[in-house]
C-alpha positions as CSV (number, residue, x, y, z in Angstrom):
1,M,104.2,146.3,99.1
2,P,102.4,143.8,101.4
3,G,101.7,141.3,98.7
4,R,105.5,140.8,98.1
5,E,106.3,140.4,101.7
6,D,103.4,138.0,102.5
7,M,103.7,135.9,99.5
8,P,103.7,132.3,100.3
9,S,106.8,130.1,99.5
10,T,105.0,128.0,96.9
11,L,104.5,131.2,94.9
12,R,107.9,132.3,95.3
13,R,109.1,129.1,93.6
14,S,106.4,129.8,90.7
15,P,106.4,131.6,87.3
16,D,106.4,135.4,87.5
17,K,103.0,135.7,86.3
18,A,101.6,133.7,89.2
19,Q,103.7,136.0,91.5
20,R,102.3,139.1,89.9
21,T,98.8,137.7,90.1
22,W,99.1,137.1,93.8
23,E,100.7,140.3,94.5
24,K,98.3,142.6,92.5
25,T,95.2,140.9,93.8
26,H,96.6,140.8,97.4
27,D,97.4,144.3,97.5
28,S,94.0,145.3,96.0
29,A,92.3,143.1,98.6
30,V,94.2,144.7,101.4
31,E,92.9,148.0,100.2
32,T,89.5,146.8,100.2
33,Y,89.2,144.4,103.2
34,G,92.4,145.2,105.1
35,E,95.3,142.8,105.9
36,G,94.5,139.3,106.9
37,E,92.9,135.9,105.9
38,R,90.3,137.4,103.5
39,S,93.1,139.2,101.5
40,H,95.1,135.9,101.2
41,R,92.0,133.9,100.2
42,T,91.2,136.5,97.6
43,A,94.7,136.4,96.2
44,F,94.8,132.6,96.2
45,A,91.4,132.5,94.3
46,A,92.8,134.7,91.6
47,V,96.0,132.4,91.2
48,K,93.9,129.3,91.1
49,H,91.9,130.6,88.1
50,E,95.1,130.5,86.0
51,F,97.4,128.1,87.8
52,E,97.3,124.9,89.6
53,K,99.6,123.6,92.3
54,V,102.0,120.7,91.2
55,G,104.3,119.6,94.0
56,D,105.9,122.6,95.8
57,H,105.0,125.4,93.2
58,W,102.4,126.6,90.9
59,E,102.1,125.9,87.0
60,P,99.9,127.4,84.4
61,K,96.6,125.5,83.8
62,G,95.7,124.7,80.1
63,R,92.6,126.8,80.6
64,K,91.4,129.7,82.8
65,G,88.5,129.2,85.4
66,P,87.7,127.9,88.7
67,S,89.8,125.1,89.9
68,D,87.2,123.4,92.5
69,A,83.5,124.0,93.8
70,Q,84.7,126.6,96.3
71,A,86.4,128.7,93.6
72,A,83.2,128.4,91.3
73,G,80.8,129.6,94.0
74,G,83.0,131.5,96.3
75,G,81.8,134.3,98.5
76,P,82.5,135.0,102.2
77,E,79.3,133.4,103.4
78,R,79.9,130.1,101.4
79,R,82.6,127.8,102.8
80,A,83.2,124.6,100.8
81,A,86.2,122.4,101.0
82,T,88.9,123.5,98.5
83,A,91.2,121.1,96.6
84,G,94.2,123.0,97.8
85,G,95.4,124.3,94.5
86,V,94.8,121.0,92.5
87,D,92.6,121.7,89.5
88,A,89.7,119.3,90.5
89,N,87.8,120.5,87.3
90,A,90.6,119.1,85.1
91,T,90.1,115.9,83.0
92,K,90.9,112.6,84.6
93,D,93.7,112.2,82.1
94,H,95.2,115.6,83.2
95,L,95.1,114.4,86.8
96,M,96.6,111.2,86.0
97,S,99.4,112.9,84.3
98,V,100.0,115.1,87.3
99,A,99.9,112.2,89.6
100,R,102.5,110.4,87.5
101,R,104.8,113.4,87.7
102,L,104.4,113.4,91.4
103,D,104.9,109.5,91.6
104,V,101.6,109.0,93.3
105,P,101.3,105.2,94.2
106,G,98.2,103.4,93.1
107,R,97.1,106.2,90.8
108,S,96.1,103.7,87.9
109,S,93.2,102.5,90.0
110,M,92.0,105.7,91.5
111,T,88.7,107.5,90.7
112,K,89.0,111.2,89.7
113,P,88.0,112.4,93.3
114,E,90.7,110.0,94.8
115,L,93.3,111.4,92.4
116,V,92.5,114.9,93.4
117,K,93.0,114.0,97.1
118,A,96.2,111.9,96.4
119,I,97.7,114.9,94.5
120,E,96.8,117.3,97.1
121,K,98.7,115.0,99.7
122,A,101.7,114.8,97.3
123,N,101.6,118.6,97.0
124,D,101.6,119.1,100.8
125,R,104.5,116.6,101.2
126,A,106.5,118.5,98.4
127,T,105.9,121.8,100.0
128,R,106.9,120.6,103.4
129,K,110.1,119.1,102.0
130,A,110.9,122.3,100.1
131,R,110.4,124.4,103.3
132,G,112.5,122.0,105.3
133,D,109.7,121.2,107.6
């Protein structure tokens, strides 16, 4: 199936449920929209409702629901910046905990939006390192 073949490496390093969510949603989206960016965005949206990106992989969120403003509103006509898998709707305490795990410097003095951006950057670095980039 295309979902298994097109699965991003970050999901390959993630729990089975995240992989199944990606695969099933992607394959369904391919049937509806065809192969391409829209199918990938749809699959990521489904993953982001139950998982958040931490470093180079995805982990279950404590709650289900949209992870950022784009996921909450969605739709092909509406393009808003995403948080790259960071659960921007999480509490500041949760974001601080994730930042601590990722060893984000200066995290204790950051605002919630600053934490989201710093975690997103730390996730990107971890993903590049895991891929060998």
